[in-house]
N, C-alpha and C positions, 0 to 999 in steps of 0.2 A: 833716096834711092833713084835709080835710073828711071826717067820718065817712061810711062807706058808699060812698066813691068809690075808683076805682083798680081794677086787675085783681085784687087780692087781697081786695077787699071781701067780708065775710062769713066770712073765715078768722080764727079766734082763736088767738093764740100765747101760751103761758104760758112766760115766760123766767125761769129760776132761775140763769142764768149771771151772773158778776160781772166777770170779766176781759175784756179787749178783744175777743177773737174772737166770743164769744156776743152781746154787745150790738151789735157791728157787723152781724152776720147779721140780728138782729131789727130793727135800724134799717132795713136794706134792705127787709125785709118790711113794716115799718110805713109806710115812705115810700110804698109802693105799695098801701096800703089795708088791710093786715091790722090787726086789733085786737090790739095787743101789750100784755100785762099783765106787768110786771116784778115779780117777787116778791123783795123785798130783805130782807136780814137786819137785825136790830136793830144799832145803831151798834157795840156792843161785839163783835159777831160778824162784822163786815164785813172782807173781806180788804183788805189795803193793800200798797202798794209799799215801805213802810218809808222813804220819802223825802219825808215831809211832804206838801205840797200838790201834788206832781208825780204824783199817783196815776194809775191805769190808765185812768180815764175822762176824763183831761185836767185833773184837779185839782178839789178841792172848790170853790175860788173860781170857776173857769170854769163849774162846774155851777150855782152860786148865781146867777151873772149870766146864765144861760141861753145859755152859749156852747159847751157840750159836745155835739157832734152825737151821741154815743153814748147820750144820754138823751132824744132827740127821738122823736116819732111813737110814743108809748106812754103807758100809765098805770102808776102806781107804787103798790104796796102793801107795807107793812112787816109781815112775819110772822116770829114766832119758831118755827122748825121743831122746836126741841128741846122745845117744849111740845105735849102731845097735841092740845090744841085748835087750835094753829097748824098741826100736821100735817094735821088734819082739814080745815082751810080749804084747804090746798094740794091735798089729794085731791079736794075738791069742785070747785075751779077746774080741775084737770086733767081731770076728768070732763066738763067743759063746753068743753074746748079741742080744737082740731084738731091743734095742734102743741105739743110740750113740748121745751124746750131746757135742757140742763144742762151745766155745765163743771167738775164735780167730778172727783176722781181715781176710777178704776174701783172700784166697790163701795160708794161712799158713798151714792148714791141707793138702792141695794138695801137697805142697812142701815136707811135711813130709811123704807123701805116705798114709795119713789117710783121704783123701778127699772122698766125696760120690761116685764118679765114681769108685775109686779103691776098696772101701769096698763093694759096692753093686755088683761089678762084681763077688765076691765070696760069698756074702750073699745077694741075691736078695730080701729077705724079710725084710732087715734092715730098720728101721725107723730112719733116720739120721736128727738131728736137729742142725741147725746153728743159733746162737744168736749173732746179731751184732747191732750196733747203727743205721746204715743206709742201711742195706741189702747187698746182694752179688754183686749187680751191680748198676750202676748209678754214677752221678758225685760226690756224697758224700761217696761212698762205703769205701774208704780208709781214710776217714776223722776221726781224733780222736775226742772223745767226752765222756761226762758223762751225767747223768740224766738231770742236769740243762741245758745242751746244747740242748738235744733232746726236752725238753718241751718248750724251747725258740723257736727253729725252727718250732715246730708244732703249736705254737700260744697259748698253754695253759698258759704259764707264764704271758702273757699280761692279760689274763682273771682272774688271781688271784691277780691283782694289781690295785689299785685305780689310777685314773688320777693324774698325777703330782708327784706320789710317786716312790721311788726306787722299782723295782720289788721285791716282797716278795719271798724268796727262800723256797719252801717247802722241806720236806724230799724226798728222792729218791724213793717214792712209785709209782708215776704215770708211769714213763718210765721203770725203772728197774724191778719193781715187777708186775705191772698190764699189761703194754704194752709189757713187756719182758717175765718175768718168767711165769706169768699166761697164756699168749698167747702161750708160748712154750709148757706148759703142755697140753693145749687144742689141739694144733696142733699134738703133739705126740699121744694123745689118738685117735684123728681122723685118724692118720696114722695107728695105730694098728687096729682100727675098719675096715678100708678099706682093710688092709692086710688079715684080717680074711676071707673075701669073694673073694679076688683076688689072694692072695699068694704073692703079690708084695709089697715091701716097698715104701718109698718115701723120698725125701729130703724136710724137713720142714725149710723154710727160714724165720726166725723171725727177722724183723727189728723193733726196738723199736720206731723209728721215724714213720714208717708206722703204727705201732700198735697204737700210740697216735692219728694219724689222723683218724684211725678207731673208736677210742673211742669218738672222737670229731666230727664225720661226721654229726651228727644231727644239729650242729651249723649252717653250711651254709644253711641248709634247713630252719631253723628258720629265718635267715636273709632274705633269698629269699622270705619268706612268709610275710615279713614286720616287724619282730621283730628287736629291736635295736641290734647293734653289741655289744656282751658282752665283748669285749676287753676293758681294762682299767676301769673296774667297770661299764660299761655302760649297762649291761643286767639285766634281771629279776633275774637271779641266780648268778650274780657276783657283786651285791651291789647297783644297781640302785634304788631298792625299799626299803622303810624303814621297811617293815614287813618281809624282808628276809635279816637280818643284825645282827650285834653284838653290844651290848651296855655295857658300863662300869657301875658297881654298886658302891654303896657308900664305900665298903670295897676294892676298887681297883681291883675287879675281873670282869669277863665278862660273859654275858649270850647271847646265840644265840637264835634268833627268826626266825622261819620258817613258819609263819602263812599265807601261800599263799591262802589256801581255805577260802571262805567267812565265813564258820562256825568257823574255827579256829581263823580267824581275829576278828570276832565279840566277841567271848569268851575272847580273849586277851584284847581287848579294854574295855570290861565290867569289867574284873578282875582288870585292871589298874585304874579303875574309870574314864575312858575317853570314855564313850559310844558315844559321839558326833563325834568321829573319824570314826565310822563304815561306815558312808555314804561317806567317802572320799577315800575308798580303790581304786576305779577305776578312780580317778581324779589325773592324774600326776601333775597337776598344784598346788596341795596341798601337795605333798609328802615331800617337803622340810620343810613345816610347821609341818607335822606329825613326821618327823624324829627329829625335835627340841623338840617336846613334849615327844617323846619316850626317847630321850637322857636325858632330865631333870627328867623325871619320874623314870627311872631306877636308876638314881644317888641318889635317895632319900632313898634307903634302901639297906642293904647288900644282897649278892647273895642268901644266904640260905633263907632269908625272901621271896624273889621273887620265889624261887623254891617251897617253901611250899604253897605260895598263888596260884601260877599258876598251881601247881600240882593238885590242887583240881578242875580244870576246864579242859575241853577237848581242849587243844591248843598245838601248836608245839614249845616247848622251851627246851633248854638243857644247862647245864653249859659248859663253855669252859675250859676243864681240861688240866692240864699238862699231858705229857705222863706217868710218873710214877703213877700219881693219876688215870689216865684212866685204866691202867692195874690192879692196886690194887683194884679199884672199880669193874672191870669186874670179878676178882677172888672172891671178896666178894659176888657177885651176883650169883656165880656158873657158869659163862660163861666159865671161864678158868679152866681146870682140875688141874692145878698147877700154882703157881705164875709165870707169864711171859710166860707160855706155851699156845700157841693157836693151836688148832687142835688135831688130824687130821680134816681137813675140805675138802669138806662139810660132814655133818653128813648124814649117810644113814641107813635106818632101816634094811637092809638086812645083814649088817656086823657090828660087834663091833671092831673098829679099835683103836689101841693104838700106839702113836708115839714111835719109837725106840730110844734107848739111843744116846746121842751125842758122836761122835768120838772126843775124847779130844787130841789125838796125831796123827799127820800125819803118815801114814804107819802102823797103829795099826793092820791092817789085811793083811799086805804084805805076811807073810808066809802062812796064810790061803788061800788067793786068788791064790798064786802061786802053792800051793798044789793042788788046783782045776784044775791046768793045768798039773797035773801029774808030777810035779817037785819033786825031792827028797830033803831031808834036806840038803844034801851035795851040790847039785846044787844051792839051794837058798843061802847057806853060801857063795859060790863062787861069786854069783851075788852081794851080799851085800859087800863083800870084794873089789870087782871091782868098786863099786860105781854105779852100774847099777840100783839097787833098794835100799831101806832103810826101816828100821822098827823102 
């Protein structure tokens, strides 16, 4: 986006995170006007997924082509933190930042001299965000993990799986992006808001595991109130009821049905030509029978036929799209400003925000950022030659 515009203009963010949650959080901030500087490790020290070009930022090739959204709306500098001169650069950048984001295991930044106690001692207004799987303390704090492990521990994986089936593995949206990156952005903004009135910063401790439990906290309340346990497909919203489920059509595609409200359910049954089912919505003893009818009925015609027929009535159905089809459809509808680009989000009437370009090369702004630290071209050349920084 244009420098100096957006609700977060004037806020500088130093991002030392590498895996998806941190860059997602800082992309959200950068899209809304924050000056995000990503401090990247030299190539040999960068974390990888171990699966070639499928890496955590969407792949090296996607980045080179300017397609990876987790590299947009930011500047990039490559610094070797294992070199004392590199660590000094990080400390100087942190001293000029409002926000510091890191995604290391607990204790790593402290050992580097970049922990919250050290940085806040000289910058008491700093909002420092740590993003981990299991938080800074507790029995799992040093435990390795990825999104799949966190959703398994938090119980979400069982609720996306039918009884007797192998757990279905969703993409890494729930832990990495929702309970991780989105919660981190929220915590950072809360920290900045609090600082505006107190002058004091804070340490934002984001645990993806705890974040998932927060997203799921309504479930125990449901169960305590008498609702069925949604684990293994046993709940209202996890597959137990036939009018909140997916059905295969005659062309081997799928349609989702979410006709929970009586009005939507009645309209659905009427449009399917099965009005006798309307009276059975609240009779669990007849739900197996209803599911059998729905299964057979939807199998009689192709998906597009059902979408045309049901689109003419007020009911809750939608096609189950592939990801490429979903994004292409959203772009065609004008939801996406460009193919594959989402955001900036959320939309706000008070600002016209535009996502900044993708940084296609690590260290693309090394000279620019170091120049902001009053370093001369000769000094920067010496640091590059010594392997302290790279461009």
